[in-house]
C-alpha positions in Angstrom: -149.6 -17.9 -80.0 -147.0 -15.1 -80.7 -147.5 -12.7 -83.5 -144.5 -11.0 -84.8 -142.2 -9.9 -87.6 -138.6 -10.9 -88.0 -136.5 -7.7 -87.6 -132.9 -6.9 -87.7 -130.9 -5.6 -84.7 -131.9 -2.1 -83.7 -135.0 -2.1 -86.0 -138.5 -1.2 -84.9 -141.8 -3.0 -85.8 -145.4 -2.9 -84.9 -146.8 -6.2 -83.8 -150.5 -7.0 -83.9 -152.4 -9.6 -82.0 -156.0 -10.6 -82.8 -158.2 -8.0 -81.2 -155.2 -6.3 -79.5 -153.8 -2.8 -80.0 -150.4 -2.7 -81.8 -147.2 -3.0 -79.9 -144.0 -1.1 -80.7 -141.0 -3.4 -80.5 -137.3 -3.0 -80.8 -134.7 -5.7 -81.1 -131.1 -5.4 -80.0 -128.1 -7.7 -79.7 -127.7 -9.1 -76.2 -124.7 -11.2 -76.8 -121.7 -11.0 -79.1 -119.1 -13.8 -79.9 -116.0 -12.5 -81.6 -117.7 -9.5 -83.0 -120.8 -11.3 -84.3 -124.2 -11.0 -82.6 -125.3 -14.5 -81.5 -128.3 -13.6 -79.3 -131.1 -11.0 -79.6 -133.4 -9.4 -77.1 -136.8 -8.0 -78.1 -138.5 -5.4 -76.0 -142.2 -4.5 -76.7 -144.5 -1.9 -75.3 -148.1 -1.1 -76.0 -148.5 2.6 -76.4 -151.2 4.4 -74.5 -154.2 5.4 -76.5 -154.3 9.0 -77.6 -156.2 11.3 -75.2 -159.6 12.4 -76.3 -159.5 15.4 -78.6 -162.7 17.4 -78.6 -163.6 20.1 -81.1 -166.6 22.2 -81.7 -168.0 24.7 -84.3 -170.1 27.7 -83.3 -172.1 29.6 -86.0 -174.3 32.7 -86.2 -177.2 32.1 -88.5 -177.8 35.8 -89.2 -174.3 37.2 -89.0 -172.8 34.1 -90.7 -169.9 34.4 -88.1 -168.2 31.2 -87.2 -165.6 30.0 -84.8 -164.1 26.6 -84.1 -161.9 24.9 -81.5 -159.9 21.6 -81.6 -157.8 19.4 -79.5 -159.4 20.1 -76.1 -159.7 17.6 -73.3 -163.5 18.1 -72.8 -166.6 18.8 -74.8 -167.5 21.8 -72.6 -164.1 23.4 -73.1 -164.2 22.9 -76.9 -167.7 24.4 -77.0 -166.7 27.4 -74.8 -163.6 28.2 -77.0 -165.6 27.8 -80.3 -168.3 30.1 -79.0 -165.8 32.7 -77.8 -164.0 32.6 -81.2 -167.3 33.1 -83.0 -168.4 35.9 -80.7 -165.4 37.9 -81.9 -167.2 38.2 -85.3 -170.9 38.1 -84.4 -173.4 38.3 -81.5 -175.7 35.5 -82.6 -173.3 32.5 -82.2 -174.5 29.1 -81.1 -172.8 25.7 -81.0 -173.8 23.8 -84.1 -171.7 20.7 -83.6 -169.1 19.1 -81.4 -166.9 16.2 -82.2 -164.4 13.8 -80.6 -161.4 12.5 -82.5 -163.1 13.2 -85.8 -164.2 16.1 -88.1 -167.2 18.5 -88.2 -168.6 20.9 -90.7 -171.3 23.6 -91.0 -173.1 24.4 -94.2 -175.5 27.4 -94.6 -178.3 27.9 -97.0 -180.2 31.0 -98.2 -182.1 32.5 -95.4 -181.1 31.4 -91.9 -180.6 27.7 -92.6 -177.6 26.1 -91.0 -176.8 22.4 -91.1 -173.9 20.3 -89.6 -172.2 17.1 -90.4 -169.6 14.7 -88.9 -167.1 12.5 -90.6 -163.8 10.6 -90.3 -162.2 13.3 -92.5 -162.9 16.9 -93.6 -164.4 15.7 -96.9 -166.8 13.3 -95.2 -167.9 16.0 -92.7 -168.4 18.5 -95.5 -170.4 15.9 -97.5 -172.6 15.1 -94.5 -173.3 18.8 -93.9 -174.1 19.5 -97.5 -176.3 16.4 -97.7 -178.3 17.5 -94.6 -178.7 20.9 -96.1 -180.1 19.5 -99.3 -182.4 17.0 -97.6 -183.6 19.9 -95.3 -184.7 21.9 -98.3 -181.8 24.3 -98.2 -181.1 26.4 -101.3 -177.6 27.3 -102.4 -176.0 25.2 -99.7 -172.4 26.4 -98.9 -169.8 25.1 -96.5 -168.9 27.8 -94.0 -166.3 25.9 -91.9 -164.9 22.4 -91.6 -162.3 21.3 -89.0 -160.9 18.2 -87.4 -159.8 17.3 -83.9 -157.7 14.2 -83.7 
């Protein structure tokens, strides 16, 4: 069975099959008769999936310094860059969270409490970090940093 959309000459469409990734298709005129298009050719390709995009957040519980990284090809590189970025502002930085093609956040609480969260968007990551902070008994929970890597 062929899934598709009727499209005009030169137009683009995304075609979806059950359980398949989308295809990008273009249609062009392949035969003219007296200035009128009488036959069309459709060409479709399936785009490659995006490469993994890793990110990380480092945080210093005492200094409250933070650093992040995003769009790196590996978890280790993302963590290394985040820790280096944080170390420029404090000497007690540690990796709090890493993420792949999503968002992460770090919340702090009175004292040295620090909590992390993940989500499909910045709001979801922030909410998850604040929720963990509250459930962990944190007082005056505050988001310190939230970033995405997609």
